N, C-alpha and C positions, 0 to 999 in steps of 0.2 A: 499443555493447552494454554492459549493466550486468554487473558481476561477479556470480557466483553464490555465495551463502552458504548455510550449512545453515539459517539462520533465514528464508530467503525462502519465500514461500508457493508451494505446488505449484499447478499449473494447475487442479486440481480445487478446491482451497481458494479460489483467485482467482475461479473461476466462481460459487461460493457467495457470496462477499463482494461481488463487483462489482454485484450487484443491489441492494445496500444503499446504494451511493454515489449521491448525488443527481446528476441530469443537470445540465450547465452551464446557466446562465440564458440566455435569449434576449436579443438586442439588445446584448450586450456583446462584449468580445474573446473569441476562441476560447480554450479551455483549453490552456495551454501546458505543463501538468504531466502526466507519465505517471502516472496514478492507481495502476497496478499497481506501479510502482517506488516510489511513496510508501508503499504498504501493506507493501512488503517490509521497510521500516525499523522498523515498529511492534513485531513480536515481539522483535527484538533490543533495542529501547529498553525494553520492559517487563521483559525478563530482566535487564538491567543495573540498572534501578530496583529490582527485587526484591532484587538482591544488595546494594544500598546500604542498603535499609531492613531 
């Protein structure tokens, strides 16, 4: 289980965003990355970048 951070997306936010993520391509390996966990990192990354700039 992933740790919970204040920057993580809520379930409602994830439901809105998940429709924008492309489906995996056919014929290759199955997707091994949890796309919701990947999206949880983005708000924190943008916040840190904003503080640097």
